[in-house]
CHARMM-style PDB file with segment names, atoms N, HN, CA, C and O in Angstrom:
ATOM      1  N   UNK     1       6.953  18.183  -8.563  1.00  0.00      PROA
ATOM      2  CA  UNK     1       7.346  17.246  -7.530  1.00  0.00      PROA
ATOM      3  C   UNK     1       7.171  17.817  -6.129  1.00  0.00      PROA
ATOM      4  O   UNK     1       7.625  17.225  -5.150  1.00  0.00      PROA
ATOM      5  N   UNK     2       6.520  18.955  -6.036  1.00  0.00      PROA
ATOM      6  HN  UNK     2       6.150  19.436  -6.831  1.00  0.00      PROA
ATOM      7  CA  UNK     2       6.301  19.543  -4.725  1.00  0.00      PROA
ATOM      8  C   UNK     2       5.442  18.652  -3.848  1.00  0.00      PROA
ATOM      9  O   UNK     2       5.625  18.600  -2.631  1.00  0.00      PROA
ATOM     10  N   UNK     3       4.492  17.940  -4.479  1.00  0.00      PROA
ATOM     11  HN  UNK     3       4.343  17.982  -5.467  1.00  0.00      PROA
ATOM     12  CA  UNK     3       3.629  17.055  -3.701  1.00  0.00      PROA
ATOM     13  C   UNK     3       4.435  15.954  -3.036  1.00  0.00      PROA
ATOM     14  O   UNK     3       4.127  15.548  -1.915  1.00  0.00      PROA
ATOM     15  N   UNK     4       5.472  15.463  -3.723  1.00  0.00      PROA
ATOM     16  HN  UNK     4       5.722  15.792  -4.633  1.00  0.00      PROA
ATOM     17  CA  UNK     4       6.296  14.386  -3.182  1.00  0.00      PROA
ATOM     18  C   UNK     4       7.029  14.830  -1.921  1.00  0.00      PROA
ATOM     19  O   UNK     4       7.358  14.006  -1.068  1.00  0.00      PROA
ATOM     20  N   UNK     5       7.282  16.118  -1.806  1.00  0.00      PROA
ATOM     21  HN  UNK     5       7.015  16.788  -2.499  1.00  0.00      PROA
ATOM     22  CA  UNK     5       7.968  16.661  -0.633  1.00  0.00      PROA
ATOM     23  C   UNK     5       6.995  16.995   0.495  1.00  0.00      PROA
ATOM     24  O   UNK     5       7.409  17.304   1.612  1.00  0.00      PROA
ATOM     25  N   UNK     6       5.711  16.931   0.196  1.00  0.00      PROA
ATOM     26  HN  UNK     6       5.375  16.680  -0.712  1.00  0.00      PROA
ATOM     27  CA  UNK     6       4.693  17.328   1.153  1.00  0.00      PROA
ATOM     28  C   UNK     6       4.468  16.242   2.216  1.00  0.00      PROA
ATOM     29  O   UNK     6       4.263  15.071   1.899  1.00  0.00      PROA
ATOM     30  N   UNK     7       4.513  16.662   3.464  1.00  0.00      PROA
ATOM     31  HN  UNK     7       4.679  17.614   3.722  1.00  0.00      PROA
ATOM     32  CA  UNK     7       4.260  15.736   4.571  1.00  0.00      PROA
ATOM     33  C   UNK     7       2.838  15.192   4.497  1.00  0.00      PROA
ATOM     34  O   UNK     7       2.604  14.018   4.782  1.00  0.00      PROA
ATOM     35  N   UNK     8       1.891  16.039   4.116  1.00  0.00      PROA
ATOM     36  HN  UNK     8       2.080  16.993   3.884  1.00  0.00      PROA
ATOM     37  CA  UNK     8       0.493  15.629   3.992  1.00  0.00      PROA
ATOM     38  C   UNK     8       0.341  14.534   2.939  1.00  0.00      PROA
ATOM     39  O   UNK     8      -0.398  13.573   3.153  1.00  0.00      PROA
ATOM     40  N   UNK     9       1.023  14.663   1.815  1.00  0.00      PROA
ATOM     41  HN  UNK     9       1.624  15.444   1.640  1.00  0.00      PROA
ATOM     42  CA  UNK     9       0.934  13.655   0.759  1.00  0.00      PROA
ATOM     43  C   UNK     9       1.418  12.303   1.284  1.00  0.00      PROA
ATOM     44  O   UNK     9       0.772  11.280   1.057  1.00  0.00      PROA
ATOM     45  N   UNK    10       2.549  12.297   1.981  1.00  0.00      PROA
ATOM     46  HN  UNK    10       3.074  13.128   2.166  1.00  0.00      PROA
ATOM     47  CA  UNK    10       3.095  11.052   2.529  1.00  0.00      PROA
ATOM     48  C   UNK    10       2.168  10.455   3.589  1.00  0.00      PROA
ATOM     49  O   UNK    10       1.999   9.238   3.655  1.00  0.00      PROA
ATOM     50  N   UNK    11       1.568  11.311   4.416  1.00  0.00      PROA
ATOM     51  HN  UNK    11       1.705  12.301   4.363  1.00  0.00      PROA
ATOM     52  CA  UNK    11       0.626  10.808   5.416  1.00  0.00      PROA
ATOM     53  C   UNK    11      -0.586  10.171   4.745  1.00  0.00      PROA
ATOM     54  O   UNK    11      -1.030   9.094   5.146  1.00  0.00      PROA
ATOM     55  N   UNK    12      -1.118  10.836   3.729  1.00  0.00      PROA
ATOM     56  HN  UNK    12      -0.758  11.710   3.403  1.00  0.00      PROA
ATOM     57  CA  UNK    12      -2.266  10.298   2.994  1.00  0.00      PROA
ATOM     58  C   UNK    12      -1.905   8.994   2.283  1.00  0.00      PROA
ATOM     59  O   UNK    12      -2.686   8.042   2.287  1.00  0.00      PROA
ATOM     60  N   UNK    13      -0.727   8.957   1.676  1.00  0.00      PROA
ATOM     61  HN  UNK    13      -0.093   9.730   1.673  1.00  0.00      PROA
ATOM     62  CA  UNK    13      -0.277   7.739   0.993  1.00  0.00      PROA
ATOM     63  C   UNK    13      -0.100   6.593   1.988  1.00  0.00      PROA
ATOM     64  O   UNK    13      -0.433   5.449   1.680  1.00  0.00      PROA
ATOM     65  N   UNK    14       0.422   6.893   3.177  1.00  0.00      PROA
ATOM     66  HN  UNK    14       0.693   7.823   3.427  1.00  0.00      PROA
ATOM     67  CA  UNK    14       0.592   5.859   4.208  1.00  0.00      PROA
ATOM     68  C   UNK    14      -0.750   5.325   4.678  1.00  0.00      PROA
ATOM     69  O   UNK    14      -0.902   4.122   4.889  1.00  0.00      PROA
ATOM     70  N   UNK    15      -1.725   6.211   4.843  1.00  0.00      PROA
ATOM     71  HN  UNK    15      -1.602   7.188   4.672  1.00  0.00      PROA
ATOM     72  CA  UNK    15      -3.069   5.772   5.257  1.00  0.00      PROA
ATOM     73  C   UNK    15      -3.668   4.857   4.191  1.00  0.00      PROA
ATOM     74  O   UNK    15      -4.248   3.821   4.517  1.00  0.00      PROA
ATOM     75  N   UNK    16      -3.530   5.236   2.914  1.00  0.00      PROA
ATOM     76  HN  UNK    16      -3.059   6.078   2.649  1.00  0.00      PROA
ATOM     77  CA  UNK    16      -4.051   4.387   1.840  1.00  0.00      PROA
ATOM     78  C   UNK    16      -3.337   3.040   1.811  1.00  0.00      PROA
ATOM     79  O   UNK    16      -3.974   2.012   1.581  1.00  0.00      PROA
ATOM     80  N   UNK    17      -2.026   3.030   2.039  1.00  0.00      PROA
ATOM     81  HN  UNK    17      -1.509   3.865   2.226  1.00  0.00      PROA
ATOM     82  CA  UNK    17      -1.274   1.772   2.053  1.00  0.00      PROA
ATOM     83  C   UNK    17      -1.725   0.886   3.210  1.00  0.00      PROA
ATOM     84  O   UNK    17      -1.879  -0.322   3.036  1.00  0.00      PROA
ATOM     85  N   UNK    18      -1.936   1.467   4.378  1.00  0.00      PROA
ATOM     86  HN  UNK    18      -1.810   2.449   4.519  1.00  0.00      PROA
ATOM     87  CA  UNK    18      -2.395   0.696   5.539  1.00  0.00      PROA
ATOM     88  C   UNK    18      -3.785   0.124   5.288  1.00  0.00      PROA
ATOM     89  O   UNK    18      -4.061  -1.020   5.649  1.00  0.00      PROA
ATOM     90  N   UNK    19      -4.662   0.916   4.672  1.00  0.00      PROA
ATOM     91  HN  UNK    19      -4.438   1.845   4.379  1.00  0.00      PROA
ATOM     92  CA  UNK    19      -6.001   0.416   4.348  1.00  0.00      PROA
ATOM     93  C   UNK    19      -5.920  -0.744   3.358  1.00  0.00      PROA
ATOM     94  O   UNK    19      -6.648  -1.728   3.487  1.00  0.00      PROA
ATOM     95  N   UNK    20      -5.041  -0.626   2.379  1.00  0.00      PROA
ATOM     96  HN  UNK    20      -4.449   0.173   2.274  1.00  0.00      PROA
ATOM     97  CA  UNK    20      -4.847  -1.701   1.403  1.00  0.00      PROA
ATOM     98  C   UNK    20      -4.335  -2.956   2.095  1.00  0.00      PROA
ATOM     99  O   UNK    20      -4.789  -4.063   1.806  1.00  0.00      PROA
ATOM    100  N   UNK    21      -3.389  -2.777   3.009  1.00  0.00      PROA
ATOM    101  HN  UNK    21      -3.021  -1.877   3.244  1.00  0.00      PROA
ATOM    102  CA  UNK    21      -2.835  -3.918   3.744  1.00  0.00      PROA
ATOM    103  C   UNK    21      -3.900  -4.571   4.620  1.00  0.00      PROA
ATOM    104  O   UNK    21      -3.946  -5.797   4.727  1.00  0.00      PROA
ATOM    105  N   UNK    22      -4.750  -3.770   5.244  1.00  0.00      PROA
ATOM    106  HN  UNK    22      -4.712  -2.774   5.157  1.00  0.00      PROA
ATOM    107  CA  UNK    22      -5.814  -4.318   6.084  1.00  0.00      PROA
ATOM    108  C   UNK    22      -6.807  -5.120   5.244  1.00  0.00      PROA
ATOM    109  O   UNK    22      -7.257  -6.187   5.661  1.00  0.00      PROA
ATOM    110  N   UNK    23      -7.142  -4.613   4.076  1.00  0.00      PROA
ATOM    111  HN  UNK    23      -6.775  -3.747   3.737  1.00  0.00      PROA
ATOM    112  CA  UNK    23      -8.044  -5.338   3.187  1.00  0.00      PROA
ATOM    113  C   UNK    23      -7.421  -6.651   2.737  1.00  0.00      PROA
ATOM    114  O   UNK    23      -8.094  -7.680   2.687  1.00  0.00      PROA
ATOM    115  N   UNK    24      -6.134  -6.610   2.411  1.00  0.00      PROA
ATOM    116  HN  UNK    24      -5.588  -5.773   2.452  1.00  0.00      PROA
ATOM    117  CA  UNK    24      -5.422  -7.827   2.017  1.00  0.00      PROA
ATOM    118  C   UNK    24      -5.406  -8.823   3.164  1.00  0.00      PROA
ATOM    119  O   UNK    24      -5.605 -10.019   2.951  1.00  0.00      PROA
ATOM    120  N   UNK    25      -5.173  -8.342   4.376  1.00  0.00      PROA
ATOM    121  HN  UNK    25      -5.011  -7.370   4.549  1.00  0.00      PROA
ATOM    122  CA  UNK    25      -5.140  -9.211   5.551  1.00  0.00      PROA
ATOM    123  C   UNK    25      -6.482  -9.919   5.747  1.00  0.00      PROA
ATOM    124  O   UNK    25      -6.530 -11.133   5.949  1.00  0.00      PROA
ATOM    125  N   UNK    26      -7.565  -9.151   5.684  1.00  0.00      PROA
ATOM    126  HN  UNK    26      -7.526  -8.165   5.519  1.00  0.00      PROA
ATOM    127  CA  UNK    26      -8.896  -9.729   5.888  1.00  0.00      PROA
ATOM    128  C   UNK    26      -9.201 -10.764   4.807  1.00  0.00      PROA
ATOM    129  O   UNK    26      -9.726 -11.838   5.100  1.00  0.00      PROA
ATOM    130  N   UNK    27      -8.870 -10.438   3.560  1.00  0.00      PROA
ATOM    131  HN  UNK    27      -8.443  -9.566   3.322  1.00  0.00      PROA
ATOM    132  CA  UNK    27      -9.171 -11.383   2.490  1.00  0.00      PROA
ATOM    133  C   UNK    27      -8.283 -12.620   2.553  1.00  0.00      PROA
ATOM    134  O   UNK    27      -8.720 -13.710   2.183  1.00  0.00      PROA
ATOM    135  N   UNK    28      -7.048 -12.470   3.016  1.00  0.00      PROA
ATOM    136  HN  UNK    28      -6.693 -11.585   3.317  1.00  0.00      PROA
ATOM    137  CA  UNK    28      -6.147 -13.623   3.129  1.00  0.00      PROA
ATOM    138  C   UNK    28      -6.558 -14.537   4.281  1.00  0.00      PROA
ATOM    139  O   UNK    28      -6.586 -15.758   4.124  1.00  0.00      PROA
ATOM    140  N   UNK    29      -6.873 -13.961   5.420  1.00  0.00      PROA
ATOM    141  HN  UNK    29      -6.851 -12.970   5.547  1.00  0.00      PROA
ATOM    142  CA  UNK    29      -7.266 -14.751   6.593  1.00  0.00      PROA
ATOM    143  C   UNK    29      -8.603 -15.443   6.353  1.00  0.00      PROA
ATOM    144  O   UNK    29      -8.826 -16.557   6.825  1.00  0.00      PROA
ATOM    145  N   UNK    30      -9.468 -14.791   5.634  1.00  0.00      PROA
ATOM    146  HN  UNK    30      -9.287 -13.886   5.250  1.00  0.00      PROA
ATOM    147  CA  UNK    30     -10.809 -15.339   5.444  1.00  0.00      PROA
ATOM    148  C   UNK    30     -10.931 -16.395   4.362  1.00  0.00      PROA
ATOM    149  O   UNK    30     -12.050 -16.765   4.007  1.00  0.00      PROA
ATOM    150  N   UNK    31      -9.841 -16.890   3.827  1.00  0.00      PROA
ATOM    151  HN  UNK    31      -8.931 -16.589   4.115  1.00  0.00      PROA
ATOM    152  CA  UNK    31      -9.905 -17.864   2.741  1.00  0.00      PROA
ATOM    153  C   UNK    31      -9.788 -19.294   3.250  1.00  0.00      PROA
ATOM    154  O   UNK    31      -8.773 -19.954   3.027  1.00  0.00      PROA
ATOM    155  N   UNK    32     -10.791 -19.757   3.911  1.00  0.00      PROA
ATOM    156  HN  UNK    32     -11.615 -19.220   4.091  1.00  0.00      PROA
ATOM    157  CA  UNK    32     -10.871 -21.158   4.308  1.00  0.00      PROA
ATOM    158  C   UNK    32     -10.064 -21.549   5.525  1.00  0.00      PROA
ATOM    159  O   UNK    32      -9.889 -22.740   5.779  1.00  0.00      PROA
ATOM    160  N   UNK    33      -9.569 -20.598   6.280  1.00  0.00      PROA
ATOM    161  HN  UNK    33      -9.711 -19.630   6.073  1.00  0.00      PROA
ATOM    162  CA  UNK    33      -8.793 -20.912   7.475  1.00  0.00      PROA
ATOM    163  C   UNK    33      -9.751 -21.242   8.613  1.00  0.00      PROA
ATOM    164  O   UNK    33     -10.705 -20.512   8.878  1.00  0.00      PROA
ATOM    165  N   UNK    34      -9.474 -22.355   9.274  1.00  0.00      PROA
ATOM    166  HN  UNK    34      -8.699 -22.948   9.059  1.00  0.00      PROA
ATOM    167  CA  UNK    34     -10.335 -22.795  10.374  1.00  0.00      PROA
ATOM    168  C   UNK    34      -9.926 -22.130  11.683  1.00  0.00      PROA
ATOM    169  O   UNK    34     -10.782 -21.630  12.413  1.00  0.00      PROA
ATOM    170  N   UNK    35      -8.658 -22.119  11.983  1.00  0.00      PROA
ATOM    171  HN  UNK    35      -7.963 -22.526  11.390  1.00  0.00      PROA
ATOM    172  CA  UNK    35      -8.198 -21.573  13.260  1.00  0.00      PROA
ATOM    173  C   UNK    35      -6.979 -20.685  13.101  1.00  0.00      PROA
ATOM    174  O   UNK    35      -6.378 -20.607  12.029  1.00  0.00      PROA
ATOM    175  N   UNK    36      -6.629 -20.020  14.183  1.00  0.00      PROA
ATOM    176  HN  UNK    36      -7.117 -20.083  15.054  1.00  0.00      PROA
ATOM    177  CA  UNK    36      -5.509 -19.087  14.198  1.00  0.00      PROA
ATOM    178  C   UNK    36      -4.194 -19.750  13.805  1.00  0.00      PROA
ATOM    179  O   UNK    36      -3.355 -19.138  13.144  1.00  0.00      PROA
ATOM    180  N   UNK    37      -4.020 -21.001  14.215  1.00  0.00      PROA
ATOM    181  HN  UNK    37      -4.701 -21.498  14.752  1.00  0.00      PROA
ATOM    182  CA  UNK    37      -2.762 -21.689  13.953  1.00  0.00      PROA
ATOM    183  C   UNK    37      -2.714 -22.314  12.566  1.00  0.00      PROA
ATOM    184  O   UNK    37      -1.682 -22.850  12.164  1.00  0.00      PROA
ATOM    185  N   UNK    38      -3.823 -22.251  11.829  1.00  0.00      PROA
ATOM    186  HN  UNK    38      -4.662 -21.815  12.156  1.00  0.00      PROA
ATOM    187  CA  UNK    38      -3.856 -22.766  10.469  1.00  0.00      PROA
ATOM    188  C   UNK    38      -3.388 -21.734   9.453  1.00  0.00      PROA
ATOM    189  O   UNK    38      -3.198 -22.057   8.280  1.00  0.00      PROA
ATOM    190  N   UNK    39      -3.203 -20.509   9.890  1.00  0.00      PROA
ATOM    191  HN  UNK    39      -3.357 -20.246  10.843  1.00  0.00      PROA
ATOM    192  CA  UNK    39      -2.800 -19.423   8.986  1.00  0.00      PROA
ATOM    193  C   UNK    39      -1.323 -19.574   8.636  1.00  0.00      PROA
ATOM    194  O   UNK    39      -0.487 -19.804   9.510  1.00  0.00      PROA
ATOM    195  N   UNK    40      -1.017 -19.444   7.368  1.00  0.00      PROA
ATOM    196  HN  UNK    40      -1.696 -19.257   6.658  1.00  0.00      PROA
ATOM    197  CA  UNK    40       0.379 -19.408   6.932  1.00  0.00      PROA
ATOM    198  C   UNK    40       0.857 -17.964   7.119  1.00  0.00      PROA
ATOM    199  O   UNK    40       0.747 -17.138   6.213  1.00  0.00      PROA
ATOM    200  N   UNK    41       1.390 -17.677   8.311  1.00  0.00      PROA
ATOM    201  HN  UNK    41       1.480 -18.348   9.048  1.00  0.00      PROA
ATOM    202  CA  UNK    41       1.727 -16.301   8.675  1.00  0.00      PROA
ATOM    203  C   UNK    41       2.840 -15.724   7.810  1.00  0.00      PROA
ATOM    204  O   UNK    41       2.844 -14.527   7.524  1.00  0.00      PROA
ATOM    205  N   UNK    42       3.777 -16.558   7.393  1.00  0.00      PROA
ATOM    206  HN  UNK    42       3.774 -17.531   7.625  1.00  0.00      PROA
ATOM    207  CA  UNK    42       4.871 -16.067   6.546  1.00  0.00      PROA
ATOM    208  C   UNK    42       4.328 -15.588   5.196  1.00  0.00      PROA
ATOM    209  O   UNK    42       4.703 -14.514   4.724  1.00  0.00      PROA
ATOM    210  N   UNK    43       3.461 -16.368   4.582  1.00  0.00      PROA
ATOM    211  HN  UNK    43       3.157 -17.240   4.965  1.00  0.00      PROA
ATOM    212  CA  UNK    43       2.859 -15.984   3.298  1.00  0.00      PROA
ATOM    213  C   UNK    43       1.948 -14.764   3.480  1.00  0.00      PROA
ATOM    214  O   UNK    43       1.933 -13.870   2.633  1.00  0.00      PROA
ATOM    215  N   UNK    44       1.199 -14.727   4.569  1.00  0.00      PROA
ATOM    216  HN  UNK    44       1.211 -15.453   5.256  1.00  0.00      PROA
ATOM    217  CA  UNK    44       0.305 -13.603   4.838  1.00  0.00      PROA
ATOM    218  C   UNK    44       1.099 -12.313   5.008  1.00  0.00      PROA
ATOM    219  O   UNK    44       0.737 -11.284   4.436  1.00  0.00      PROA
ATOM    220  N   UNK    45       2.168 -12.355   5.781  1.00  0.00      PROA
ATOM    221  HN  UNK    45       2.462 -13.191   6.246  1.00  0.00      PROA
ATOM    222  CA  UNK    45       3.014 -11.175   5.974  1.00  0.00      PROA
ATOM    223  C   UNK    45       3.632 -10.723   4.662  1.00  0.00      PROA
ATOM    224  O   UNK    45       3.716  -9.524   4.394  1.00  0.00      PROA
ATOM    225  N   UNK    46       4.060 -11.666   3.849  1.00  0.00      PROA
ATOM    226  HN  UNK    46       3.992 -12.640   4.067  1.00  0.00      PROA
ATOM    227  CA  UNK    46       4.629 -11.344   2.549  1.00  0.00      PROA
ATOM    228  C   UNK    46       3.600 -10.630   1.673  1.00  0.00      PROA
ATOM    229  O   UNK    46       3.926  -9.641   1.018  1.00  0.00      PROA
ATOM    230  N   UNK    47       2.366 -11.123   1.659  1.00  0.00      PROA
ATOM    231  HN  UNK    47       2.101 -11.927   2.192  1.00  0.00      PROA
ATOM    232  CA  UNK    47       1.303 -10.484   0.885  1.00  0.00      PROA
ATOM    233  C   UNK    47       0.998  -9.077   1.408  1.00  0.00      PROA
ATOM    234  O   UNK    47       0.767  -8.155   0.625  1.00  0.00      PROA
ATOM    235  N   UNK    48       0.998  -8.920   2.731  1.00  0.00      PROA
ATOM    236  HN  UNK    48       1.185  -9.669   3.367  1.00  0.00      PROA
ATOM    237  CA  UNK    48       0.733  -7.605   3.315  1.00  0.00      PROA
ATOM    238  C   UNK    48       1.798  -6.591   2.909  1.00  0.00      PROA
ATOM    239  O   UNK    48       1.478  -5.462   2.538  1.00  0.00      PROA
ATOM    240  N   UNK    49       3.039  -6.990   2.979  1.00  0.00      PROA
ATOM    241  HN  UNK    49       3.299  -7.907   3.281  1.00  0.00      PROA
ATOM    242  CA  UNK    49       4.135  -6.094   2.616  1.00  0.00      PROA
ATOM    243  C   UNK    49       4.049  -5.723   1.138  1.00  0.00      PROA
ATOM    244  O   UNK    49       4.200  -4.556   0.777  1.00  0.00      PROA
ATOM    245  N   UNK    50       3.809  -6.711   0.291  1.00  0.00      PROA
ATOM    246  HN  UNK    50       3.686  -7.659   0.584  1.00  0.00      PROA
ATOM    247  CA  UNK    50       3.709  -6.440  -1.140  1.00  0.00      PROA
ATOM    248  C   UNK    50       2.520  -5.540  -1.473  1.00  0.00      PROA
ATOM    249  O   UNK    50       2.617  -4.686  -2.355  1.00  0.00      PROA
ATOM    250  N   UNK    51       1.408  -5.724  -0.778  1.00  0.00      PROA
ATOM    251  HN  UNK    51       1.329  -6.417  -0.062  1.00  0.00      PROA
ATOM    252  CA  UNK    51       0.253  -4.863  -1.049  1.00  0.00      PROA
ATOM    253  C   UNK    51       0.537  -3.427  -0.612  1.00  0.00      PROA
ATOM    254  O   UNK    51       0.107  -2.484  -1.277  1.00  0.00      PROA
ATOM    255  N   UNK    52       1.252  -3.252   0.490  1.00  0.00      PROA
ATOM    256  HN  UNK    52       1.601  -4.018   1.030  1.00  0.00      PROA
ATOM    257  CA  UNK    52       1.633  -1.913   0.935  1.00  0.00      PROA
ATOM    258  C   UNK    52       2.579  -1.233  -0.038  1.00  0.00      PROA
ATOM    259  O   UNK    52       2.427  -0.049  -0.338  1.00  0.00      PROA
ATOM    260  N   UNK    53       3.558  -1.986  -0.532  1.00  0.00      PROA
ATOM    261  HN  UNK    53       3.682  -2.948  -0.288  1.00  0.00      PROA
ATOM    262  CA  UNK    53       4.501  -1.442  -1.508  1.00  0.00      PROA
ATOM    263  C   UNK    53       3.771  -1.098  -2.808  1.00  0.00      PROA
ATOM    264  O   UNK    53       4.024  -0.057  -3.413  1.00  0.00      PROA
ATOM    265  N   UNK    54       2.871  -1.975  -3.227  1.00  0.00      PROA
ATOM    266  HN  UNK    54       2.665  -2.822  -2.735  1.00  0.00      PROA
ATOM    267  CA  UNK    54       2.094  -1.722  -4.452  1.00  0.00      PROA
ATOM    268  C   UNK    54       1.245  -0.468  -4.312  1.00  0.00      PROA
ATOM    269  O   UNK    54       1.128   0.313  -5.256  1.00  0.00      PROA
ATOM    270  N   UNK    55       0.658  -0.272  -3.150  1.00  0.00      PROA
ATOM    271  HN  UNK    55       0.753  -0.907  -2.383  1.00  0.00      PROA
ATOM    272  CA  UNK    55      -0.159   0.912  -2.918  1.00  0.00      PROA
ATOM    273  C   UNK    55       0.679   2.182  -3.008  1.00  0.00      PROA
ATOM    274  O   UNK    55       0.267   3.155  -3.639  1.00  0.00      PROA
ATOM    275  N   UNK    56       1.850   2.177  -2.382  1.00  0.00      PROA
ATOM    276  HN  UNK    56       2.185   1.387  -1.870  1.00  0.00      PROA
ATOM    277  CA  UNK    56       2.729   3.351  -2.452  1.00  0.00      PROA
ATOM    278  C   UNK    56       3.196   3.602  -3.881  1.00  0.00      PROA
ATOM    279  O   UNK    56       3.265   4.750  -4.321  1.00  0.00      PROA
ATOM    280  N   UNK    57       3.519   2.523  -4.611  1.00  0.00      PROA
ATOM    281  HN  UNK    57       3.463   1.591  -4.253  1.00  0.00      PROA
ATOM    282  CA  UNK    57       3.957   2.668  -6.002  1.00  0.00      PROA
ATOM    283  C   UNK    57       2.836   3.257  -6.852  1.00  0.00      PROA
ATOM    284  O   UNK    57       3.089   4.102  -7.711  1.00  0.00      PROA
ATOM    285  N   UNK    58       1.612   2.822  -6.621  1.00  0.00      PROA
ATOM    286  HN  UNK    58       1.406   2.136  -5.924  1.00  0.00      PROA
ATOM    287  CA  UNK    58       0.472   3.353  -7.364  1.00  0.00      PROA
ATOM    288  C   UNK    58       0.278   4.834  -7.058  1.00  0.00      PROA
ATOM    289  O   UNK    58      -0.010   5.623  -7.958  1.00  0.00      PROA
ATOM    290  N   UNK    59       0.435   5.212  -5.798  1.00  0.00      PROA
ATOM    291  HN  UNK    59       0.670   4.571  -5.067  1.00  0.00      PROA
ATOM    292  CA  UNK    59       0.324   6.626  -5.433  1.00  0.00      PROA
ATOM    293  C   UNK    59       1.411   7.460  -6.121  1.00  0.00      PROA
ATOM    294  O   UNK    59       1.147   8.575  -6.571  1.00  0.00      PROA
ATOM    295  N   UNK    60       2.610   6.926  -6.201  1.00  0.00      PROA
ATOM    296  HN  UNK    60       2.824   6.021  -5.835  1.00  0.00      PROA
ATOM    297  CA  UNK    60       3.689   7.633  -6.892  1.00  0.00      PROA
ATOM    298  C   UNK    60       3.395   7.744  -8.381  1.00  0.00      PROA
ATOM    299  O   UNK    60       3.658   8.778  -8.995  1.00  0.00      PROA
ATOM    300  N   UNK    61       2.853   6.687  -8.957  1.00  0.00      PROA
ATOM    301  HN  UNK    61       2.639   5.847  -8.458  1.00  0.00      PROA
ATOM    302  CA  UNK    61       2.540   6.689 -10.388  1.00  0.00      PROA
ATOM    303  C   UNK    61       1.443   7.690 -10.723  1.00  0.00      PROA
ATOM    304  O   UNK    61       1.394   8.199 -11.843  1.00  0.00      PROA
ATOM    305  N   UNK    62       0.568   7.980  -9.776  1.00  0.00      PROA
ATOM    306  HN  UNK    62       0.607   7.567  -8.866  1.00  0.00      PROA
ATOM    307  CA  UNK    62      -0.541   8.895 -10.022  1.00  0.00      PROA
ATOM    308  C   UNK    62      -0.158  10.367  -9.823  1.00  0.00      PROA
ATOM    309  O   UNK    62      -0.985  11.252 -10.043  1.00  0.00      PROA
ATOM    310  N   UNK    63       1.070  10.635  -9.415  1.00  0.00      PROA
ATOM    311  HN  UNK    63       1.742   9.916  -9.236  1.00  0.00      PROA
ATOM    312  CA  UNK    63       1.514  12.026  -9.298  1.00  0.00      PROA
ATOM    313  C   UNK    63       1.522  12.661 -10.684  1.00  0.00      PROA
ATOM    314  O   UNK    63       1.879  12.004 -11.662  1.00  0.00      PROA
ATOM    315  N   UNK    64       1.141  13.913 -10.777  1.00  0.00      PROA
ATOM    316  HN  UNK    64       0.851  14.446  -9.982  1.00  0.00      PROA
ATOM    317  CA  UNK    64       1.159  14.569 -12.083  1.00  0.00      PROA
ATOM    318  C   UNK    64       2.584  14.742 -12.601  1.00  0.00      PROA
ATOM    319  O   UNK    64       3.538  14.869 -11.833  1.00  0.00      PROA
ATOM    320  N   UNK    65       2.695  14.743 -13.912  1.00  0.00      PROA
ATOM    321  HN  UNK    65       1.921  14.640 -14.536  1.00  0.00      PROA
ATOM    322  CA  UNK    65       4.006  14.951 -14.539  1.00  0.00      PROA
ATOM    323  C   UNK    65       4.470  16.368 -14.224  1.00  0.00      PROA
ATOM    324  O   UNK    65       3.655  17.289 -14.191  1.00  0.00      PROA
ATOM    325  N   UNK    66       5.762  16.555 -13.993  1.00  0.00      PROA
ATOM    326  HN  UNK    66       6.424  15.807 -14.020  1.00  0.00      PROA
ATOM    327  CA  UNK    66       6.252  17.925 -13.756  1.00  0.00      PROA
ATOM    328  C   UNK    66       6.138  18.745 -15.039  1.00  0.00      PROA
ATOM    329  O   UNK    66       6.351  18.236 -16.139  1.00  0.00      PROA
ATOM    330  N   UNK    67       5.803  20.000 -14.879  1.00  0.00      PROA
ATOM    331  HN  UNK    67       5.629  20.414 -13.985  1.00  0.00      PROA
ATOM    332  CA  UNK    67       5.697  20.890 -16.018  1.00  0.00      PROA
ATOM    333  C   UNK    67       7.080  21.265 -16.501  1.00  0.00      PROA
ATOM    334  O   UNK    67       7.984  21.548 -15.714  1.00  0.00      PROA
ATOM    335  N   UNK    68       7.225  21.261 -17.819  1.00  0.00      PROA
ATOM    336  HN  UNK    68       6.491  21.031 -18.459  1.00  0.00      PROA
ATOM    337  CA  UNK    68       8.518  21.632 -18.387  1.00  0.00      PROA
ATOM    338  C   UNK    68       8.667  23.142 -18.349  1.00  0.00      PROA
ATOM    339  O   UNK    68       7.752  23.877 -18.722  1.00  0.00      PROA
ATOM    340  N   UNK    69       9.801  23.589 -17.905  1.00  0.00      PROA
ATOM    341  HN  UNK    69      10.544  22.992 -17.602  1.00  0.00      PROA
ATOM    342  CA  UNK    69      10.043  25.024 -17.877  1.00  0.00      PROA
ATOM    343  C   UNK    69      10.476  25.500 -19.259  1.00  0.00      PROA
ATOM    344  O   UNK    69      11.256  24.838 -19.943  1.00  0.00      PROA
ATOM    345  N   UNK    70       9.969  26.629 -19.646  1.00  0.00      PROA
ATOM    346  HN  UNK    70       9.336  27.167 -19.090  1.00  0.00      PROA
ATOM    347  CA  UNK    70      10.314  27.200 -20.952  1.00  0.00      PROA
ATOM    348  C   UNK    70      11.519  28.103 -20.778  1.00  0.00      PROA
ATOM    349  O   UNK    70      11.439  29.158 -20.149  1.00  0.00      PROA
ATOM    350  N   UNK    71      12.616  27.682 -21.335  1.00  0.00      PROA
ATOM    351  HN  UNK    71      12.681  26.825 -21.847  1.00  0.00      PROA
ATOM    352  CA  UNK    71      13.859  28.468 -21.209  1.00  0.00      PROA
ATOM    353  C   UNK    71      14.287  28.977 -22.540  1.00  0.00      PROA
ATOM    354  OT1 UNK    71      15.307  29.657 -22.642  1.00  0.00      PROA
TER     355      UNK     71
END
């Protein structure tokens, strides 16, 4: 779990989450919206937040299992 305590790991995970959110934003806005005021901003924000949380959860899930100490 040393990686979880690492500032670098959290920075990298945050960058990946932001990239995921940006991709979600572009794909959500680009789905048939004609103008700025036609966007359902509440739904878009909800999707962005969920994609960011999903990205962080995936990063946590990909952490290696801690090694068992032999006592």
